[in-house]
N, C-alpha and C positions, 0 to 999 in steps of 0.2 A: 503494500499499499504506500509506504514512505517512498520507496524506489520509484514507483509509478508517478507519484505526485511530483517527485524531484525531477523526473524526466520531462514530465508535462510542463512543469514551471520553466525548465530550461529551455524547452523547445518554444515556449510562449515568449520568453524574453529574446530568444534568438530571432523569432519572427518579428518581434517588435523592433529589434536592432536593424533588421534588414529594412523594414518599412520606414524607419527613421532615416536611414541612409538614403533610401530612394527618394524620401521626401525632400532631402537636401541636395538631390542630384541637380546640378546648375543648368539653368536655362541657356541653351546654346544659341547664340545670335551672331550671325555674320553681318557686319556692316560693310556695304559695298559702296565705295565712293572714289571719285577721281582724286588722286593725290600727287600726280605728277603733271607737268606741262602748264599751259597758260590758264587752264580752268581749275587748277588745284585750290585756288582760294575758295571756290564754291564747296568743293569736296572736304576741305578742312572743317569748314562751318558745320557741315552735316555730321562729320565724325565727332567734333566737339560739342555740339549741341546735344547729341545723343548721350555722350559720356557725361555731360554735366548733370543731366537728369539722374543717371545711374549713380553718380557720386553723391548727389543730394540725398538718395535713398539708401545710403550706406552700401553701395555695391549689390544692391538687390533690386528685383522687380516683383511686385506682388509678394514680397517677404521671402522671395527665393532667391538664392545667390546667382549671379549672372556670369557667364563666361563669353567674353566678347572677342570675336576675331575680326580684325579690320583688313578689308581687302581692296587693294588699289586696282581699280578697273582700267586705269591708264587710257581712259577714254577710247579704247580699242574693243570692239565686240568681240572679235575672236579670242582676244586675251582674256577678256571678262568672262566669257562662258566657259573657257577652260579652267580658270581659277575657281570660279563658283560652283561649277559641276564636281570638281575635285573635293571642294569644301563640304558641300551638302551630302555627298555620297560617304566621305570619311567620318564626318562628324555627327551625322543624324541630327542636323540643326533643327531647332524648333521654330526659329524666325530668321528671315534675311530681311535687313532693312537697307533700302537703297534702290536705284542709284540716283544720280543727279540728272543724267541725260536719258532721254527717251529711246535712242538708239542702242544703249546698253541695256535698258529694261527690256526692250524687244528681244535682245539676245539671251538674257538670263531667266526670263520668266518661266519658260517650259521646264529647264532642269530644276528649278527651284520648286515649282508646283508640282511637279511630278514626283518630287521626292517626299511630299507631304508636308513640307514646311510652310508657314504662312509668310507671305511676301508682303511687306509693308513699304510703300513707297513714300519717303519724305519729300520727294520733289517731282520727279517724272509722272506725268499723267496723260499719256497719249490717248487720243480719241478712240482708237482701236480697241483698247482694253476697257474703255468705258462703256462700250456698245456691245456688239455680238460676241467679243472675246473676253468679256467679263468672266470672273472666276470667283467662286465662293471663298477661296483662301487668299484673295488678293484685296488690299485696302490701301487707300491713298489718304496721307494726312496733309496734303497740299491743296490740290485743285485739279480740274481737268484743264489740260493745256490751253484750250480755246479761251477760257474764261478771263484770265488776267488781261489778255490782248483785247478781249470784247469791252473791258473797262475803258480802254483808250479809243476804241472805235466808237462807243457811244458818246464819250466826251467830245471827240472831234465832231461828230454829227451834231451834238447839242450846241457846240460853238459856233456852228454854221460854216465850217470849212468846206470848201467845194472840190479842191484838188490835193491829192495826197501822194507823196513818194513813200513806198514801204519797202523794207529791207530786212532779211533774216537769213540765217545759215541754212544751208541745203541739207536738211535732214527732217525727220518726222516732225519733231516739235517746231521747227521753222515753218514748215507748211501748215501745221495746226495754228501757229501764231497769226500768220497773215490771213488765213481764213477766218479766224476769231475777229480780227479787226474788221474785216470786211463784212461779217455778219451784222454789224451796226452802222459801219460808215457807208453811206450810199452815194457818196460823190464820186468823181472821176479818179481813177488810179493812174497817176502819170507815168509811174515806172513800178514794176514789181520784181525785185532783185533777190536772188538766192546766192548768197556768198559761200565759198568753200569754208568749212569749219576751221581751217588753218589760216584764214585771211588775216593779215596784220596791217596792210597799207590799203586805205580807202580813198585815196587821193582822186582816182577816177570817178568813184561814186560821188565824192563831194562836188567835183567839177560839174557832174551831170545835174546835181541838186541845185547848184548856183545857177546853172543855165535854165533849168526848167521852172524855177521860182514857183514851187508848190505853195499852197496855203499852209501845209503842215507835213511833217516828216514823221513817220513812225518806225521805230527800230526795235527789233529784237536781237540783241547781240551780247549774249552772255559772256562771262569772264573776261579773258584778255581780248576779245573781239570788241567789247564794249569799252574797255579802257583806251584802246587805240582809236576807236572811231570818235569817242567824245573829245579826246585830246586834239585829234586832227580837225574835228567840227569847230573847235574853239580857235585853233591856229588859222583856220580857213576864213575866220571872221564871220562865221554864220551864227554865232552865239547872239541871241536877242534879235536876229534878223527874220528867221523863220521859226515858228513854233516847232518844238522838239518833244514829241511824245515817244515813251519807250517802255519796254518790259524787260525786266533782268538785265538792263543795259546800265542803269544808274541805280546801283543798290549798295548794301554795306559790304559786298564783297569786292566791288569795283571802286567805291569812293575812296579808299585810302590811296589809290594812284591816280584817280582823276582829280580830286580835290576841288580847288575853285572852279575848274572848267566844267563841273557838273552842277554847280549851285543854281537853283531856280528851275532845273529841269524836272519834268514830270514822269512819273511811272505809274504803275497800277499794282495792287496787292491787297491781300486780305489782312495785313497787319503792318505795324511800324513800331520802331523802338520807343516812340513816345505815346503809343496807346495807353489810354487812361484806365488801366485796371491793377489791382495789387500784384497779381501773378506776374505780369509783365515788367513792372518795376523791379521786383525781386529778381526775376530771370536776367534782366539787362544788367543789373548791378552785379549779380554773381558771374555772368559771362565776362564782363569787362575785367572783373578782378582776376578771374582765372586766366584769360587769354589775351588781355590787353587790347582788345579791338571791339568795336561795336558790332553786336549781332545783327545778322540780317534774317530774312525769311528762311534761308537754308537751315540755319542753326535753330530757329523758332519751330520749324516743321519737324525737324529730327527730334528736337526735345518733346514736342507733342507726341511724336511716335513712340518714345520711351514711355511717356505717362499713359498712352493708350494701352501698351503691353502691360504695364503695371496693373492697370484697372482690371483688364481681363484675366490675368493670371490670378489676381486676388479673388474675383468673382468666381473663377472656375475652379478654385482650390488647387491650382497647379497647372501643368501642361499635359497631364496624362489623358484627360478626356478632350479629343479634338472638337467634338460637337458642342460641348459646354464653353470651350475656349472660343470657338468661332462665334457662338451666340453672344458671349461677353464682349467680343471685338465689335460686333455690329452694334451694341448698345452704346459704345463710345462714352462710358460713364466717367469722364475725367474732366478736370478744369483746364480747357484750352487757353493757350496764352492769348488767342485772339477773341475770347469770349464765347459767343454763340458757335456751336459746332454740333453736327450730327451727320450720320451716314445715310446717304440715298441707297436704294436697292442694289445699285452696282458697285457699292463699296467706296464711292467717291463722296466727298463732303457737300452739304448744303450749307451755305455760309454767306457772309456779307463781304463785299468787295469795295476798295477805296481808290480813289486818286491820291497819289502821294507826291510829295515834293522834296527835292534835295535842299537841306539846310545846313549851315555851319554853325556848330553849338558854340556856347561861350568858352568851352575849353579847347577849342580849335579843331575838334574832331567833327566829322561829317556823318550825318545821317539822313534817312528819308522820315518824312512827317506827314501825318494824316491831313489831307487838304479837304477832301468831301467824300461822303458816301455815294457810290454810284449804283451798286445793287444791294438789295436786301434780301436774305434767304434765298440765294441764287442756286438753283439745281442745273447741272449741265444737261444739254439737249440730248445726249447719246444715251442716257439711262433708259430712255423708252425702247432701245433696241437690245437691252440686257434682259435675259431670261430669268434671271435670279429674282426672288420675291422676298 
């Protein structure tokens, strides 16, 4: 009797020990971001914004320890897919967070989703994955690519501009951007230019703009492209002569290099560092203290991605039950830095959008600031083509 009781108790304690060890099995998260080349400033903000949230919660999400693997996609789809496939197959990842660029997302989506991991995009939001190619394990904490550009299209239309020169990089997000602008701007398109992703010299484009004399210029030129374009725009004497509207061209990732050349230029976004809510004030102060630069949307959206995962793991009681975890992700029961946030049926947010303007702060740093609200509770138009409910 005593022996049986001892064996039973021992087995029970062993089982409890195994269960406890399993409960503390770390959440495996791959953060995929561009960390080399001209666009590295964007990718660094994604990496650092996500890490800041994890650090805030003591290295845990949902109370469970986190094991983060950072993957540099190098802005090369073939390189990215090789690295990510190797990671998800070897690690049995729970989540992959990333990337910045839509062409990289298009390359890595299948291997990630086929592995059973949840894919959380903190930036890229291509129209293809918002519609027919939506997936129950794919969620976006940024926006659908068209939407930010639609902010500028609507503003241009509301301002009464009649002729626009528009320019973007030659890849999926570039095509989405100009389509988004044209969804709301109904005037004449003087020229529609798709520049190579490696473009650094825009002299010929600026000469065409000066010659065409459009009422407005709209540019989507992220990272190093935007830095060079804005500097050359100012050097060409176009600053203040032709209204300049942009998306991801003048933001906190490019402003440290553009500086005064960007002051007064407009962009579109769901958030800005001067947003008047307590969570933003805490985030901006913590980010600047940790990384010595002003955070932009890339960092903010990655921070929100971490907070989303935290809320879902907490609600699901861990990562073991994928159905519970998915349902918890859909609820998005966390406090977003932008305030209002909820998911549509396609896993993309329904949220407010703003016109933002570049300003120089009293401390000499540069940031975007809220100028006016353009859209309220705006859902992307591609959700109707998504079969998910």
